C-alpha positions as MATLAB code, in Angstrom:
seq = 'XXXXXXXXXXXXXXXXXXXXXXXXXXXXXXXXXXXXXXXXXXXXXXXXXXXXXXXXXXXXXXXXXXXXXXXXXXXXXXXXXXXXXXXXXXXXXXXXXXXXXXXXXXXXXXXXXXXXXXXXXXXXXXXXXXXXXXXXXXXXXXXXXXXXXXXXXXXXXXXXXXXXXXXXXXXXXXXXXXXXXXXXXXXXXXXXXXXXXXXXXXXXXXXXXXXXXXXXXXXXXXXXXXXXXXXXXXXXXXXXXXXXXXXXXXXXXXXXXXXXXXXXXXXXXXXXXXXXXXXXXXXXXXXXXXXXXXXXXXXXXXXXXXXXXXXXXXXXXXXXXXXXXXXXXXXXXXXXXXXXXXXXXXXXXXXXXXXXXXXXXXXXXXXXXXXXXXXXXXXXXXXXXXXXXXXXXXXXXXXXXXXXXXXXXXXXXXXXXXXXXXXXXXXXXXXXXXXXXXXXXXXXXXXX';
ca = [
       0.000    0.000    0.000;
       1.355    3.421   -0.914;
       1.716    6.531    1.218;
      -1.896    7.650    0.666;
      -3.231    4.252    1.704;
      -1.034    4.184    4.826;
      -2.147    7.671    5.785;
      -5.780    6.687    5.389;
      -5.243    3.544    7.509;
      -3.444    5.509   10.205;
      -6.259    8.034   10.377;
      -8.808    5.233   10.450;
      -7.049    3.509   13.365;
      -6.680    6.769   15.255;
     -10.350    7.549   14.816;
     -11.224    4.054   16.033;
      -9.070    4.406   19.137;
      -6.410    2.065   17.731;
      -2.856    2.075   18.996;
      -3.749    2.035   22.706;
      -5.951    5.143   22.832;
      -8.527    5.464   25.588;
     -12.279    5.772   25.446;
     -14.972    3.465   24.195;
     -14.668    2.031   20.721;
     -17.065    3.547   18.187;
     -20.065    1.481   17.205;
     -19.810   -0.018   13.746;
     -22.518    1.078   11.312;
     -25.296   -1.332   10.399;
     -26.970   -1.857    7.026;
     -29.940    0.402    6.351;
     -33.268   -1.137    5.356;
     -35.127    0.641    2.561;
     -38.164    0.055    0.385;
     -38.027    0.164   -3.406;
     -41.161    1.778   -4.830;
     -41.603    1.442   -8.622;
     -42.274    4.818  -10.222;
     -41.802    3.931  -13.915;
     -42.019    0.629  -15.785;
     -41.923   -0.591  -19.373;
     -38.609    1.130  -20.096;
     -35.830   -0.100  -22.372;
     -32.499   -0.308  -20.503;
     -32.857    2.782  -18.257;
     -29.311    3.825  -17.324;
     -29.782    7.263  -15.747;
     -32.355    9.415  -13.965;
     -31.695   13.104  -13.421;
     -33.466   16.446  -13.175;
     -33.317   19.824  -14.876;
     -32.938   21.944  -11.735;
     -35.939   23.990  -12.867;
     -38.355   23.289   -9.967;
     -40.757   21.596  -12.413;
     -40.631   18.314  -10.510;
     -39.879   16.407  -13.722;
     -37.491   13.478  -13.697;
     -35.684   12.664  -16.936;
     -34.907    9.001  -17.618;
     -32.220    8.051  -20.144;
     -32.801    4.810  -22.051;
     -29.626    3.271  -23.457;
     -31.426    2.602  -26.759;
     -31.428    6.340  -27.474;
     -34.446    7.976  -25.847;
     -34.874   10.454  -23.008;
     -38.225   10.012  -21.283;
     -40.004   12.316  -18.828;
     -41.583   11.201  -15.587;
     -43.709   14.246  -14.758;
     -44.332   15.783  -11.351;
     -47.522   13.772  -11.004;
     -45.722   10.483  -11.590;
     -46.839    9.900  -15.189;
     -44.349    8.566  -17.708;
     -45.047   10.688  -20.769;
     -45.449    8.662  -23.977;
     -43.529   11.060  -26.234;
     -39.743   11.196  -25.647;
     -38.154   14.465  -24.589;
     -35.480   13.614  -27.172;
     -35.104   10.581  -29.435;
     -31.578    9.827  -30.677;
     -32.215    6.165  -31.474;
     -31.486    6.755  -35.163;
     -28.154    8.418  -34.348;
     -26.629    5.820  -32.038;
     -24.687    2.783  -33.179;
     -26.647   -0.505  -33.411;
     -26.448   -2.203  -30.031;
     -25.606   -5.820  -29.266;
     -28.542   -8.163  -28.714;
     -27.375   -9.502  -25.337;
     -24.940   -6.922  -23.893;
     -23.433   -3.590  -24.841;
     -21.707   -0.638  -23.172;
     -22.529    1.827  -25.951;
     -25.684    3.824  -26.581;
     -27.181    6.961  -25.077;
     -25.219    7.167  -21.835;
     -25.230   10.685  -20.392;
     -27.469   13.721  -19.845;
     -26.730   16.990  -18.063;
     -28.841   20.141  -17.875;
     -27.195   23.553  -17.878;
     -27.341   25.209  -14.439;
     -29.489   27.952  -16.028;
     -31.649   25.551  -18.018;
     -34.839   27.158  -16.726;
     -33.975   30.341  -18.625;
     -31.673   29.217  -21.464;
     -33.087   25.757  -22.285;
     -29.624   24.242  -22.889;
     -28.769   20.623  -22.131;
     -26.019   18.171  -23.085;
     -25.890   14.480  -23.985;
     -23.298   11.725  -24.484;
     -23.970    9.011  -27.041;
     -22.200    6.419  -29.186;
     -22.280    7.041  -32.945;
     -21.303    4.507  -35.649;
     -18.263    5.058  -37.823;
     -16.747    2.839  -40.522;
     -13.283    2.526  -38.995;
     -10.139    1.595  -40.880;
      -8.192   -1.618  -41.287;
      -5.824   -2.151  -38.364;
      -8.104   -0.667  -35.704;
      -9.060   -3.176  -32.987;
     -12.767   -2.568  -33.695;
     -12.536   -2.951  -37.462;
     -14.271   -6.036  -38.815;
     -15.636   -7.128  -35.413;
     -19.258   -7.950  -34.638;
     -19.651   -4.650  -32.794;
     -17.925   -2.535  -35.440;
     -16.361    0.851  -34.749;
     -17.892    3.873  -33.071;
     -17.116    7.282  -31.652;
     -18.246    8.933  -28.443;
     -20.150   12.158  -29.088;
     -20.771   15.044  -26.696;
     -23.508   17.332  -28.023;
     -25.561   20.305  -26.931;
     -29.303   20.678  -27.608;
     -31.916   23.185  -26.527;
     -35.608   23.478  -25.798;
     -37.723   26.095  -27.526;
     -40.198   28.276  -25.650;
     -40.491   27.860  -21.886;
     -37.996   25.137  -20.908;
     -39.858   24.441  -17.666;
     -43.069   23.416  -19.436;
     -42.005   22.266  -22.912;
     -41.665   18.492  -22.745;
     -40.160   18.015  -26.207;
     -36.673   19.273  -27.090;
     -35.645   20.659  -30.472;
     -33.987   17.633  -32.105;
     -32.630   19.840  -34.909;
     -30.671   22.030  -32.500;
     -27.711   19.688  -32.059;
     -24.256   21.239  -31.740;
     -21.508   18.605  -31.625;
     -18.874   19.648  -29.087;
     -16.671   16.552  -29.142;
     -16.479   13.492  -31.384;
     -13.860   11.037  -30.157;
     -13.008    7.745  -31.859;
     -13.132    4.674  -29.590;
     -10.770    1.772  -30.392;
     -13.122   -0.897  -28.963;
     -16.816   -1.203  -28.127;
     -16.575   -1.072  -24.332;
     -15.294    1.174  -21.520;
     -17.084    4.244  -22.839;
     -17.619    5.878  -19.454;
     -20.645    7.918  -20.394;
     -21.557   10.194  -17.510;
     -21.593   13.973  -17.782;
     -22.483   16.500  -15.074;
     -22.033   20.141  -14.204;
     -19.871   20.697  -11.170;
     -20.430   23.258   -8.427;
     -17.943   25.455  -10.335;
     -20.288   25.653  -13.334;
     -18.033   23.627  -15.637;
     -19.111   20.491  -17.506;
     -17.346   17.293  -16.430;
     -17.096   14.357  -18.858;
     -15.959   10.828  -17.928;
     -14.180    8.741  -20.571;
     -12.989    5.137  -20.294;
      -9.659    3.813  -21.511;
     -10.979    2.856  -24.956;
     -12.040   -0.702  -24.245;
     -10.755   -4.188  -24.835;
      -8.751   -5.419  -21.853;
      -5.513   -4.552  -20.045;
      -5.689   -0.993  -21.519;
      -4.326   -2.563  -24.702;
      -0.925   -3.418  -23.234;
      -1.256   -7.183  -23.731;
      -2.129   -6.749  -27.421;
       0.588   -7.260  -30.004;
       1.401   -4.497  -30.729;
      -0.149   -2.593  -27.782;
      -3.417   -1.208  -29.156;
      -3.574    1.777  -26.762;
       0.071    2.800  -27.053;
       3.032    1.945  -24.900;
       1.618    3.540  -21.730;
      -2.034    2.581  -22.103;
      -4.572    5.362  -22.494;
      -5.173    5.688  -18.759;
      -1.604    6.878  -18.194;
      -1.270    8.885  -21.413;
      -2.278   12.523  -20.987;
      -1.865   13.175  -24.712;
      -5.226   11.419  -25.210;
      -8.626   12.197  -23.694;
      -9.369    8.517  -23.089;
      -9.116    7.204  -19.545;
      -9.668   10.672  -18.129;
     -12.101   13.051  -16.492;
     -12.526   16.148  -18.650;
     -13.544   19.616  -17.459;
     -14.967   21.966  -20.091;
     -16.242   25.532  -20.155;
     -19.347   25.567  -22.363;
     -20.251   29.208  -21.630;
     -17.185   31.121  -22.806;
     -15.767   31.764  -26.277;
     -14.434   28.437  -27.597;
     -10.681   27.897  -27.734;
      -9.106   27.831  -31.225;
     -10.008   24.636  -33.040;
     -12.433   23.533  -30.320;
     -16.170   23.866  -29.735;
     -15.719   24.722  -26.054;
     -13.420   26.787  -23.862;
     -10.815   25.454  -21.437;
     -10.963   26.486  -17.759;
      -7.798   28.454  -17.106;
      -6.930   26.402  -14.006;
      -7.186   22.972  -15.610;
      -4.023   21.121  -14.534;
      -2.394   20.671  -17.961;
      -2.932   24.163  -19.309;
       0.506   25.339  -20.414;
       2.030   21.912  -19.743;
       2.397   18.705  -21.787;
      -0.959   16.925  -21.880;
      -4.448   17.701  -23.142;
      -5.822   20.907  -21.683;
      -9.288   19.372  -21.238;
      -8.078   16.811  -18.665;
      -9.009   17.388  -15.027;
      -7.847   13.973  -13.697;
      -6.737   10.687  -15.268;
      -5.743    7.070  -14.690;
      -9.276    5.649  -15.022;
     -10.411    2.389  -16.598;
     -14.141    2.998  -16.988;
     -15.631    5.829  -14.874;
     -19.193    4.803  -15.758;
     -20.908    7.045  -13.182;
     -19.749    9.964  -11.044;
     -21.354   12.642   -8.907;
     -20.689   15.726   -6.814;
     -21.598   15.872   -3.144;
     -23.165   19.292   -3.674;
     -26.440   18.901   -1.773;
     -27.245   20.506    1.594;
     -24.399   19.703    3.971;
     -22.158   18.362    1.211;
     -18.519   19.279    0.616;
     -18.688   19.339   -3.234;
     -16.402   16.277   -3.490;
     -16.232   14.580   -6.890;
     -16.894   10.848   -6.403;
     -16.201    8.372   -9.201;
     -17.137    4.721   -9.435;
     -14.402    3.260  -11.648;
     -15.160   -0.193  -13.065;
     -12.311   -2.651  -12.544;
     -11.037   -5.549  -14.600;
      -9.829   -8.796  -13.099;
     -10.124   -8.409   -9.350;
     -11.389   -5.144   -7.879;
     -13.984   -2.359   -8.119;
     -13.292    1.068   -6.636;
     -14.606    4.460   -5.565;
     -12.293    7.436   -6.012;
     -12.490   10.888   -4.457;
     -11.147   12.864   -7.381;
      -8.976   15.969   -7.119;
      -7.643   18.240   -9.827;
      -4.605   16.742  -11.547;
      -4.978   13.415   -9.749;
      -3.691   10.180  -11.300;
      -5.821    7.217  -10.158;
      -3.442    4.509  -11.231;
      -4.912    2.487  -14.102;
      -3.236    0.578  -15.836;
      -0.405    0.426  -13.288;
      -2.797   -0.455  -10.496;
      -6.241   -1.929   -9.895;
      -7.762   -0.944   -6.566;
      -4.988   -0.891   -3.967;
      -2.765   -3.446   -5.725;
      -0.368   -3.553   -8.661;
      -1.610   -4.740  -12.047;
       0.136   -6.908  -14.640;
      -1.599   -6.908  -18.060;
      -0.018  -10.275  -18.857;
      -1.209  -11.897  -15.597;
      -4.229   -9.792  -14.604;
      -5.365  -12.077  -11.772;
      -1.954  -12.165  -10.080;
      -0.988   -8.749   -8.650;
       2.783   -8.172   -8.805;
       4.455   -7.579   -5.442;
       5.615   -4.121   -6.504;
       5.063   -1.533   -9.206;
       5.474    2.156   -9.907;
       4.183    4.533   -7.254;
       4.214    7.552   -9.565;
       3.016    8.300  -13.069;
       5.120    9.300  -16.067;
       5.068   12.923  -14.918;
       6.280   12.049  -11.415;
       2.869   12.577   -9.834;
       1.806   10.145   -7.085;
      -0.741    7.452   -7.923;
      -3.746    8.125   -5.705;
      -5.558    5.378   -3.837;
      -9.300    4.771   -3.941;
     -11.303    5.304   -0.763;
     -13.344    2.116   -1.185;
     -12.556   -1.207   -2.869;
     -14.378   -4.512   -3.130;
     -13.457   -7.692   -4.969;
     -15.187   -9.732   -7.630;
     -16.522  -12.165   -5.095;
     -18.994   -9.374   -4.354;
     -19.855   -8.161   -7.856;
     -18.531   -7.561  -11.345;
     -18.912   -3.844  -12.112;
     -19.464   -0.898   -9.819;
     -22.321    1.499  -10.528;
     -21.384    4.824   -8.967;
     -24.042    6.772   -7.100;
     -24.607    9.799   -4.893;
     -24.128   10.992   -1.351;
     -27.656   11.067    0.001;
     -28.751   14.615    0.842;
     -32.506   14.098    0.676;
     -34.966   13.938    3.578;
     -37.095   10.848    2.872;
     -34.623    8.271    4.235;
     -32.972    9.832    7.303;
     -30.946    6.686    8.004;
     -28.966    7.285    4.787;
     -28.144   10.936    5.477;
     -24.581   11.728    4.403;
     -23.944    8.205    3.108;
     -22.748    7.299   -0.367;
     -25.380    5.164   -2.101;
     -24.104    3.031   -4.990;
     -24.299   -0.509   -6.282;
     -23.034   -3.247   -8.539;
     -24.257   -4.244  -11.988;
     -24.399   -8.019  -11.404;
     -22.691  -10.872   -9.613;
     -22.742  -13.152  -12.655;
     -24.094  -11.233  -15.679;
     -27.557  -12.349  -14.574;
     -30.352  -10.573  -12.709;
     -28.231  -10.203   -9.571;
     -27.471   -6.515   -9.184;
     -26.907   -5.109   -5.690;
     -27.339   -1.866   -3.756;
     -24.764   -0.635   -1.235;
     -24.221    2.329    1.032;
     -21.182    3.653    2.891;
     -20.655    6.360    5.513;
     -18.458    9.151    4.174;
     -17.258   10.502    7.531;
     -16.308    9.200   10.947;
     -14.384    6.197   12.173;
     -16.003    3.853    9.667;
     -15.887    6.139    6.647;
     -16.114    4.231    3.356;
     -17.137    0.951    4.929;
     -19.276   -0.813    2.319;
     -22.620   -2.051    3.625;
     -25.195   -4.104    1.733;
     -28.491   -2.242    1.623;
     -31.362   -4.287    3.023;
     -34.432   -4.312    0.771;
     -37.738   -4.506    2.596;
     -39.975   -7.227    1.175;
     -37.262   -8.468   -1.176;
     -35.437  -11.253    0.706;
     -33.591  -12.333   -2.445;
     -32.253   -8.848   -3.155;
     -32.683   -6.537   -6.129;
     -33.420   -9.386   -8.537;
     -32.428   -7.375  -11.599;
     -29.381   -6.083  -13.390;
     -28.529   -2.712  -11.841;
     -28.064   -0.172  -14.642;
     -27.907    3.102  -12.761;
     -28.526    5.200   -9.670;
     -30.547    8.399  -10.114;
     -31.139   11.588   -8.153;
     -34.003   14.085   -8.337;
     -34.008   17.790   -7.504;
     -34.965   17.112   -3.875;
     -31.969   14.801   -3.431;
     -34.061   11.620   -3.362;
     -32.455    8.591   -4.969;
     -33.573    5.932   -7.438;
     -32.383    2.490   -8.560;
     -32.699    1.650  -12.264;
     -32.699   -1.921  -13.465;
     -33.901   -4.496  -15.968;
     -34.424   -8.235  -16.153;
     -31.354   -8.868  -18.317;
     -28.183   -7.283  -19.665;
     -29.722   -6.869  -23.123;
     -30.095   -3.178  -24.135;
     -33.562   -3.900  -25.487;
     -37.065   -4.931  -24.469;
     -39.394   -3.256  -21.985;
     -38.427   -4.803  -18.643;
     -36.713   -1.652  -17.402;
     -37.942   -0.273  -14.067;
     -37.175    2.837  -12.038;
     -37.557    2.415   -8.257;
     -37.504    5.246   -5.750;
     -35.472    4.408   -2.657;
     -37.692    5.171    0.337;
     -38.160    4.436    4.030;
     -40.107    1.183    4.533;
];
């Protein structure tokens, strides 16, 4: 374990009274019991629920197949999509896919300017020699676009599909590890999570290495494997469709100016703890490969270790299930590799689904806790919901959420965690991994 991990452990032991300190030992937290109340059914692979911050009470549900649906303030799922991009996204696999419509973020002033942003996967022909060329999935690019709503954004339930402005179109070498989440931070900038480009081992076990000699996660000359931070309100930088925040860590230095942090494998979902009582921390659920899943508290310029590390341990792309006893502790630029705050192994689940620190009022027992989950234990209908305290002696202790009336657990693939304007949380799932059909359900997480 590196310096950061040792410091965290030392603080943990001190807080717990370890090392001979006096006083009673703190009481370990216990799992919280919640009820899951279905609020929308008949959806096709719902991967995200969010809100427009416009006090309308609407909840916007992203379907991976390319549609954004509206669950209105009265709880009705409107039949007409808010936006339908199904014709623009790449054809999806019949049993499993990581591409599609993946992200949605409303401008902080959406109520007056009607602007919103999406992330989706678009088909491209590719060229011979690319890892995706000639495969069953084909080649695609990840697109970040802006749209707007005409008229009163708070009451118009159909966006202007012709208003698209493409901000970023980035070729992906493989079909998976697209990341997908986008969100505005408390600083007003748009954050964009990108995976390492897909395949396995960040391309280092391919012959020749398909993601370069470093792997995309450790290469700051590429946007892949990174968290981007963009200014979509100022005059665009030369050759770009957006501006660059002046304090981004690589401005004026080698590396892409858009990068805020890097060293990620697949930051599928992230969030800011910006609700009442929050500290604005950026929390990322980064999907692991062979052994571990992790949660990172992300800071500007931070390097989170992939492909040199997975979780707390070293990673060898040629023996991914056997962590080497030692590895680099710094990146190519000399920066330290930062540890996650929470790790669990693949005996628990296969792919982390990042969530939110709960800042709502409906489930007091979850106040201040990070609510997240796992996609599946076995690629079947075995997703899970977790929670973890974020402060105190047992900070970042993973607890399995207890589901009232559901003794066998979630019983679905977990596709996403959602948050509404009041800070209440939702679990999104479906009966299978297929990005198709109408078995998708949105549950509100409530007190039993």
